[in-house]
C-alpha positions as CSV (number, residue, x, y, z in Angstrom):
1,M,95.3,96.1,-171.3
2,V,96.0,96.4,-167.5
3,L,99.6,96.1,-166.1
4,K,99.3,94.6,-162.5
5,M,101.7,95.7,-160.1
6,S,102.5,95.5,-156.4
7,P,101.3,98.5,-154.3
8,S,104.9,99.7,-153.8
9,C,105.3,100.0,-157.8
10,C,109.1,98.8,-157.2
11,T,108.8,94.9,-157.5
12,F,107.0,92.6,-160.2
13,P,105.3,89.4,-158.3
14,I,106.1,86.4,-160.2
15,S,102.3,85.6,-159.2
16,Y,101.3,87.7,-162.0
17,L,104.0,86.9,-164.5
18,Y,100.7,84.5,-166.1
19,E,98.8,88.0,-167.2
20,F,101.8,89.9,-168.0
21,I,102.7,87.4,-170.7
22,H,99.0,87.0,-171.6
23,N,98.8,90.5,-172.3
24,I,102.4,90.9,-174.2
25,Y,102.3,87.8,-176.2
26,Y,98.6,88.3,-177.4
27,L,99.3,91.8,-178.6
28,L,102.5,90.3,-180.6
29,F,101.6,86.8,-181.5
30,A,98.0,86.0,-181.2
31,F,96.6,82.9,-182.7
32,D,100.7,82.0,-182.8
33,S,101.1,78.7,-181.8
34,K,104.3,80.4,-180.2
35,Y,102.0,82.4,-177.9
36,M,99.9,79.4,-176.8
37,T,103.2,77.4,-175.7
38,M,104.2,80.5,-173.8
39,V,100.5,80.8,-171.8
40,R,100.6,76.8,-171.2
41,E,104.5,77.6,-169.5
42,A,103.3,80.4,-167.6
43,K,100.6,79.0,-166.3
44,H,102.7,75.7,-164.9
45,L,103.8,78.0,-161.8
46,S,103.7,76.6,-158.2
47,K,101.5,78.1,-155.8
48,G,104.2,79.3,-154.1
49,G,104.9,81.7,-156.9
50,T,107.8,79.8,-158.7
51,F,108.3,78.2,-161.9
52,M,107.7,74.2,-161.5
53,K,111.2,72.6,-162.9
54,K,110.8,70.8,-166.1
55,L,111.7,66.9,-165.7
56,S,114.1,65.0,-167.8
57,A,114.2,61.3,-168.3
58,V,115.8,58.5,-170.3
59,V,114.1,55.3,-171.2
60,V,115.5,51.9,-171.2
61,G,113.3,49.8,-172.8
62,Y,111.3,51.3,-175.3
63,G,108.8,48.3,-175.8
64,L,105.1,48.9,-175.2
65,R,105.4,49.7,-171.3
66,G,108.5,52.1,-172.0
67,S,107.1,53.9,-174.7
68,I,103.4,54.5,-172.4
69,Y,105.3,55.9,-169.7
70,A,107.5,58.3,-172.2
71,G,104.3,59.3,-173.6
72,Y,103.5,61.4,-170.7
73,A,105.9,63.3,-172.0
74,T,104.3,63.9,-175.3
75,Q,101.3,64.8,-173.3
76,H,102.7,67.2,-171.0
77,P,105.5,68.3,-172.5
78,E,105.7,71.3,-169.8
79,D,106.6,68.7,-167.2
80,L,108.5,66.1,-168.7
81,E,111.0,65.4,-171.7
82,I,112.4,62.3,-172.5
83,V,116.5,63.0,-173.2
84,G,118.1,59.7,-174.4
85,V,116.9,56.3,-174.8
86,A,118.5,52.7,-174.9
87,D,117.1,49.9,-177.0
88,A,118.3,46.4,-178.6
89,N,115.4,47.1,-181.4
90,P,116.8,49.8,-184.2
91,V,112.9,50.3,-184.7
92,R,112.2,51.5,-181.4
93,R,115.2,53.4,-181.2
94,E,114.2,55.1,-184.3
95,T,110.4,55.7,-183.2
96,A,111.4,57.3,-180.1
97,K,114.1,59.3,-181.7
98,E,111.3,61.0,-184.0
99,R,108.5,61.2,-181.1
100,H,110.8,62.8,-178.5
101,N,113.1,64.5,-180.5
102,I,115.9,63.1,-179.2
103,P,119.5,63.7,-180.5
104,S,121.2,61.5,-182.2
105,D,124.0,60.8,-180.1
106,R,121.5,60.0,-177.1
107,I,120.7,57.3,-178.9
108,F,121.8,53.6,-177.5
109,S,121.5,50.1,-178.5
110,S,122.1,49.2,-174.9
111,W,122.0,50.2,-171.2
112,E,125.5,49.4,-171.1
113,E,126.3,52.6,-173.8
114,L,123.9,54.8,-172.2
115,T,125.4,54.4,-168.3
116,A,128.9,54.8,-169.6
117,Q,127.6,58.6,-170.1
118,P,127.8,60.9,-167.5
119,K,124.2,61.4,-165.8
120,M,122.0,63.2,-168.3
121,A,118.7,63.0,-166.6
122,D,116.8,63.6,-163.5
123,F,115.8,60.2,-164.1
124,A,115.6,57.0,-166.0
125,I,112.4,54.7,-167.0
126,V,113.4,50.9,-166.8
127,A,110.9,48.9,-168.7
128,T,112.9,46.0,-170.3
129,Q,111.7,42.7,-169.3
130,D,111.7,41.1,-166.3
131,N,114.5,39.1,-166.3
132,M,116.4,42.1,-167.5
133,H,116.0,44.6,-164.8
134,Y,118.4,44.0,-162.4
135,E,121.7,45.0,-164.1
136,P,120.6,48.5,-165.5
137,A,118.8,49.3,-162.5
138,L,122.0,48.6,-160.4
139,A,124.0,50.7,-163.0
140,L,121.7,54.2,-163.2
141,I,121.2,54.0,-159.3
142,E,124.9,54.2,-159.1
143,K,125.3,56.8,-161.6
144,G,122.7,59.0,-159.2
145,Y,119.3,58.2,-161.7
146,N,116.2,58.5,-159.6
147,L,114.0,55.3,-161.3
148,L,110.8,54.3,-162.3
149,L,111.3,50.8,-162.3
150,E,108.4,48.4,-164.0
151,K,107.5,45.8,-162.0
152,P,108.3,43.2,-161.1
153,M,111.7,44.8,-159.3
154,A,113.7,41.5,-160.7
155,P,112.8,37.9,-161.0
156,T,114.3,36.8,-157.6
157,A,114.0,38.1,-154.1
158,K,117.7,38.7,-153.3
159,Q,117.8,40.9,-156.8
160,C,114.7,42.6,-155.0
161,K,116.8,43.3,-151.9
162,D,119.8,44.3,-153.8
163,I,118.1,47.0,-155.8
164,A,116.3,48.7,-152.8
165,E,119.8,48.6,-150.6
166,A,121.5,50.2,-153.3
167,A,118.9,52.8,-153.6
168,E,118.8,53.6,-150.2
169,R,122.6,53.5,-150.0
170,K,122.8,56.2,-152.9
171,G,119.9,58.5,-151.6
172,V,118.2,58.0,-155.1
173,R,114.1,57.4,-155.2
174,V,113.1,54.8,-156.6
175,V,109.1,54.3,-157.6
176,V,108.2,50.8,-158.9
177,C,105.2,50.5,-161.0
178,H,102.7,49.4,-159.0
179,V,100.1,51.3,-160.8
180,L,96.9,50.3,-159.1
181,R,98.1,52.6,-156.2
182,F,97.4,55.2,-158.4
183,T,94.2,54.8,-159.7
184,N,90.8,56.1,-158.9
185,I,88.9,53.1,-158.0
186,W,92.0,51.7,-155.7
187,R,92.6,55.3,-154.1
188,A,88.9,54.9,-153.3
189,I,89.0,51.9,-151.6
190,K,92.3,52.7,-149.6
191,N,90.3,56.2,-148.4
192,M,87.3,54.2,-147.4
193,V,89.4,51.9,-145.0
194,D,91.8,54.7,-143.8
195,E,88.6,56.8,-143.3
196,D,87.8,53.7,-140.8
197,K,84.2,53.4,-143.0
198,L,85.3,50.0,-142.4
199,G,86.2,49.8,-138.8
200,K,89.0,47.1,-138.0
201,I,89.4,44.9,-141.1
202,V,89.1,41.3,-140.4
203,S,89.2,39.7,-143.7
204,I,89.5,40.1,-147.3
205,A,88.4,38.1,-150.7
206,A,90.5,39.6,-153.3
207,M,90.3,37.9,-157.2
208,E,93.0,38.5,-160.1
209,N,90.7,37.2,-163.0
210,V,93.3,37.5,-165.5
211,G,90.9,36.7,-168.8
212,H,91.3,33.4,-170.8
213,I,92.8,35.7,-173.9
214,H,94.9,37.9,-172.0
215,Q,96.4,34.5,-170.7
216,S,96.6,33.2,-174.1
217,H,98.3,36.1,-175.2
218,S,100.7,37.3,-172.5
219,Y,101.5,33.8,-170.4
220,V,100.9,30.9,-172.9
221,R,102.3,32.5,-176.2
222,G,104.0,35.8,-174.9
223,N,107.1,37.2,-172.7
224,W,105.9,35.8,-169.5
225,R,105.0,32.5,-170.3
226,N,108.0,30.5,-168.8
227,T,109.6,31.4,-165.6
228,A,113.1,31.0,-166.3
229,E,112.7,33.2,-169.0
230,S,110.9,36.0,-166.8
231,S,109.3,35.4,-163.7
232,C,106.6,33.3,-162.0
233,M,103.0,33.8,-162.6
234,I,102.4,35.3,-158.9
235,M,105.3,37.7,-159.6
236,A,104.7,38.7,-163.3
237,K,101.0,38.9,-162.8
238,C,99.9,39.6,-159.5
239,C,102.6,41.0,-157.9
240,H,100.3,44.4,-158.2
241,D,97.6,42.6,-156.5
242,M,100.5,41.3,-153.3
243,D,101.2,45.7,-153.4
244,I,97.5,46.5,-153.3
245,L,96.8,44.2,-150.4
246,Q,99.4,45.6,-148.5
247,W,98.6,49.1,-148.8
248,V,95.1,49.0,-148.6
249,L,95.3,47.1,-145.3
250,G,98.5,48.9,-143.9
251,S,99.8,46.0,-141.8
252,K,103.0,43.7,-142.8
253,C,102.2,40.1,-143.6
254,V,103.4,37.3,-142.0
255,R,102.5,33.5,-143.4
256,V,101.5,32.4,-146.7
257,Q,99.7,29.2,-147.9
258,S,99.7,28.7,-151.7
259,F,98.0,26.4,-154.2
260,G,98.4,26.6,-158.2
261,S,99.1,24.6,-161.1
262,L,99.1,24.5,-165.2
263,T,95.8,22.9,-165.8
264,H,94.6,23.8,-169.4
265,F,97.1,25.0,-172.0
266,R,99.1,21.6,-171.6
267,P,99.9,19.2,-174.8
268,E,97.8,16.6,-173.9
269,N,95.1,18.9,-174.4
270,R,95.7,19.4,-177.9
271,P,92.8,19.0,-179.8
272,A,93.3,16.2,-182.7
273,G,95.1,17.7,-186.2
274,A,96.2,20.5,-184.3
275,P,99.0,21.9,-186.6
276,D,101.9,23.6,-184.2
277,R,100.7,27.0,-186.1
278,C,96.8,28.4,-186.3
279,I,98.0,30.0,-189.3
280,E,98.7,26.5,-191.0
281,G,95.0,25.6,-191.6
282,C,93.7,24.2,-188.1
283,P,90.5,22.1,-188.3
284,H,89.4,23.5,-185.3
285,G,90.1,27.2,-185.9
286,D,86.6,28.2,-186.3
287,T,85.9,27.0,-182.7
288,C,88.7,27.7,-181.1
289,Y,88.6,30.7,-178.7
290,Y,92.4,30.7,-179.0
291,N,92.9,31.0,-182.9
292,A,95.7,33.4,-183.2
293,V,94.4,34.2,-186.7
294,K,91.2,35.7,-185.4
295,L,92.5,37.4,-182.2
296,Y,95.6,39.1,-184.2
297,Y,94.6,39.3,-188.0
298,D,91.3,39.4,-188.4
299,D,90.3,41.8,-185.6
300,K,91.8,45.1,-186.6
301,K,91.0,47.4,-183.6
302,N,93.0,45.1,-180.8
303,Y,96.0,47.4,-181.1
304,W,97.5,45.6,-178.0
305,F,97.7,42.0,-179.6
306,R,99.1,43.5,-183.1
307,H,102.0,45.5,-181.6
308,A,103.2,42.7,-178.9
309,C,103.1,40.1,-181.8
310,T,104.9,42.2,-184.6
311,E,107.2,44.1,-182.0
312,T,106.5,47.4,-183.6
313,I,105.5,50.4,-181.6
314,D,103.8,52.3,-184.8
315,I,100.5,50.7,-185.8
316,P,101.4,47.4,-187.6
317,T,100.3,46.5,-191.3
318,D,98.6,43.3,-192.0
319,E,101.6,42.0,-193.6
320,Q,104.0,42.5,-190.8
321,V,101.1,40.4,-188.4
322,L,101.0,37.2,-191.1
323,E,104.6,37.6,-191.1
324,A,104.4,37.6,-187.2
325,L,101.8,34.3,-187.1
326,K,104.0,32.3,-189.5
327,T,107.4,32.8,-187.4
328,G,106.5,34.5,-183.9
329,P,105.7,33.1,-180.7
330,Y,102.2,34.7,-181.1
331,G,101.1,32.3,-184.0
332,R,101.3,28.9,-182.3
333,C,98.8,26.4,-181.2
334,V,98.2,27.6,-177.0
335,Y,98.7,23.4,-176.8
336,A,102.0,23.4,-178.4
337,C,104.0,26.0,-176.4
338,D,106.5,26.2,-174.1
339,N,105.1,27.8,-171.5
340,D,105.0,26.8,-167.9
341,V,103.8,29.0,-165.4
342,V,100.4,28.4,-163.4
343,D,97.2,29.1,-165.1
344,H,95.4,29.1,-161.7
345,Q,96.5,29.8,-157.9
346,V,95.1,30.6,-154.6
347,V,97.2,32.3,-151.8
348,N,96.4,32.7,-148.0
349,L,97.8,35.1,-146.5
350,E,97.7,36.5,-142.6
351,F,98.8,39.8,-141.6
352,D,100.1,41.1,-138.5
353,D,96.9,42.3,-137.1
354,G,94.9,39.0,-137.5
355,C,93.4,40.0,-140.8
356,T,93.3,36.8,-143.1
357,V,92.9,37.3,-146.5
358,S,92.2,35.0,-149.5
359,F,93.4,36.0,-152.9
360,T,92.9,33.8,-156.5
361,M,94.4,34.6,-159.6
362,N,92.4,32.2,-162.4
363,A,92.6,32.4,-166.3
364,F,88.9,31.2,-167.0
365,N,87.1,34.2,-167.2
366,K,86.4,37.6,-168.7
367,G,88.9,39.6,-166.8
368,G,89.0,42.3,-164.2
369,R,90.0,42.6,-160.5
370,G,87.2,42.1,-157.7
371,I,87.4,42.6,-153.8
372,H,85.3,41.9,-150.8
373,I,86.4,43.6,-148.0
374,Y,85.2,42.9,-144.3
375,G,85.0,44.8,-141.2
376,T,83.5,45.4,-137.6
377,K,81.5,48.4,-139.1
378,G,80.8,47.4,-142.5
379,E,81.7,45.8,-145.9
380,L,83.0,46.9,-149.1
381,F,82.5,45.4,-152.4
382,R,83.9,45.5,-156.2
383,E,83.0,43.2,-158.3
384,C,85.3,42.6,-161.0
385,G,86.5,45.2,-163.1
386,S,83.5,47.1,-162.2
387,K,83.5,51.6,-161.4
388,T,81.3,50.9,-158.5
389,L,81.7,50.2,-154.9
390,K,79.1,48.6,-152.9
391,Y,79.2,49.8,-149.5
392,F,77.2,48.0,-146.5
393,S,77.3,50.4,-143.6
394,F,76.1,48.3,-139.8
395,D,75.0,51.7,-138.9
396,T,71.7,52.2,-141.2
397,R,72.0,48.5,-142.7
398,T,71.6,49.8,-146.0
399,W,73.6,49.3,-149.0
400,E,75.5,52.1,-150.8
401,N,76.3,52.3,-154.5
402,I,79.7,54.5,-154.7
403,E,80.0,55.6,-158.4
404,V,84.0,56.1,-159.1
405,P,85.0,58.5,-162.1
406,P,86.7,57.0,-164.9
407,S,90.4,57.4,-165.1
408,E,91.7,57.3,-168.5
409,S,95.1,55.6,-170.1
410,G,95.9,51.9,-169.1
411,H,95.6,49.9,-166.0
412,E,92.3,52.0,-165.1
413,G,94.6,55.1,-165.3
414,G,97.2,54.3,-163.4
415,D,100.1,54.1,-166.1
416,M,99.8,58.0,-166.1
417,G,98.7,58.5,-162.4
418,I,102.0,57.2,-161.5
419,M,103.9,59.4,-163.9
420,K,102.0,62.4,-162.7
421,D,102.5,61.7,-159.3
422,L,106.4,60.8,-159.7
423,V,107.0,64.1,-161.5
424,A,105.3,65.7,-158.7
425,L,107.4,63.8,-156.1
426,L,110.9,64.8,-158.1
427,R,109.9,68.3,-158.3
428,G,110.1,68.0,-154.2
429,E,106.1,68.3,-153.5
430,A,104.9,66.0,-151.0
431,P,104.1,62.6,-152.0
432,S,100.5,61.2,-152.6
433,K,99.3,58.6,-150.5
434,S,99.9,56.1,-153.6
435,V,103.6,56.8,-153.9
436,C,105.7,54.1,-151.4
437,E,109.5,53.8,-150.5
438,V,111.3,51.3,-152.3
439,R,111.8,49.4,-149.5
440,T,108.1,48.9,-149.3
441,S,108.2,47.7,-152.7
442,C,110.7,45.5,-152.0
443,E,108.9,43.9,-148.9
444,N,105.5,43.8,-151.1
445,H,107.4,41.6,-153.5
446,L,108.9,39.3,-151.2
447,I,105.3,38.4,-150.2
448,G,104.7,36.9,-153.7
449,F,108.0,35.0,-153.5
450,A,107.1,33.5,-150.2
451,A,103.7,32.6,-152.0
452,E,105.4,30.5,-154.6
453,Q,107.8,28.9,-152.3
454,A,104.9,28.3,-150.3
455,R,103.3,26.8,-153.9
456,L,106.1,24.6,-154.7
457,E,106.8,22.9,-151.2
458,G,103.3,22.4,-150.0
459,R,104.0,24.4,-146.6
460,V,102.9,27.3,-144.8
461,V,105.7,29.7,-145.1
462,S,106.8,32.5,-142.5
463,L,107.6,35.9,-143.9
464,E,110.4,36.4,-141.2
465,D,112.0,33.1,-141.6
466,F,111.8,33.5,-145.9
467,V,113.6,36.8,-145.7
468,K,116.4,35.6,-143.0
469,N,117.4,33.0,-145.6
470,I,117.3,35.5,-148.7
């Protein structure tokens, strides 16, 4: 064993700490799990030679999204620890307690119970339903928590503005879950624009292909089907897109126009003889794309759908799925639901640098996001869902295929990407270009709200006028 010391032999630089622990613990605990933990933690040093702070978080809403973000702590225990959870569902509370080894006195049935306690973590993950973001977000901000706030920030423009202003007054960071910013593919697109490969951006055609099955699951049967219960489609699904367009361009939207409606998933399109629930023996079950029995029960590998319909975190049983199809919203005929959000919408946007954008959201496709950017030096195209960017340079007059490394985790890697950047940000490291201030997130939300107003009122809406009237 060689123990390295500084030249003066009177100090022990922390930069040698990893080798020191490696040597000592190898001798004492070789092949022991404690040794491996110590090595991993010793590796966790900054370039400056100091220990990186391990952060703590509480989770408000331990459903699908909340458990995914909290999962970063199980993957990277040297970075993050979940120290509390609030959820109305007792099964989810117990799951969170076991997964993260949370003490019983830090398990709460509501956000009110959690915020009644002294601040207990560096930040809070707010992953409740859309219409349940506002009050817990304000209460947690007032307690001094930094936030990871699921999108949309809130279901109204006024509430989004309130959250942004509260965070600025209190001096806390609120990172909204615009997870596309944190994916390899969208960072590559952003870099191409920033590096002037395309010149001045003149126009963009962007597509959000929701996918016909995804539409039926989330926006016909699911939690985001009804505007009054969650938010309008452009906010529930496409606030990602409004944000990514502004981020890529780096300019401000000044005017919007929009058209769209709910065309297909309506009672008048219900096939003759179709029962209220697919499990009740629908005569069209064999040919219906949206047969709930096929989607939720027969497809054993569709963990997302099976988790959602049973409201479980652990792997649901067939018996739980069958019960959900008999009694829950996901078992209903798609033509017999209380959905009112649109299944197709177009938005035209004008930015302050003269760039125009045509954005299309449509349910009737396989699914995936795509974009075509037109600049004064070239064009960049991403086919919906592709990992390849196609770049045409006016200089070489040739097409180049740019392969972007895939990212693991949901939303093309954005779910864990945002967690990694958030941890770095709250440690005081320089933020990546993907991170934005809550004010920017709020402004990008307002684009969506203005677009919905334009759709409902059949007119062009000025963002300046819209903001004045909030």
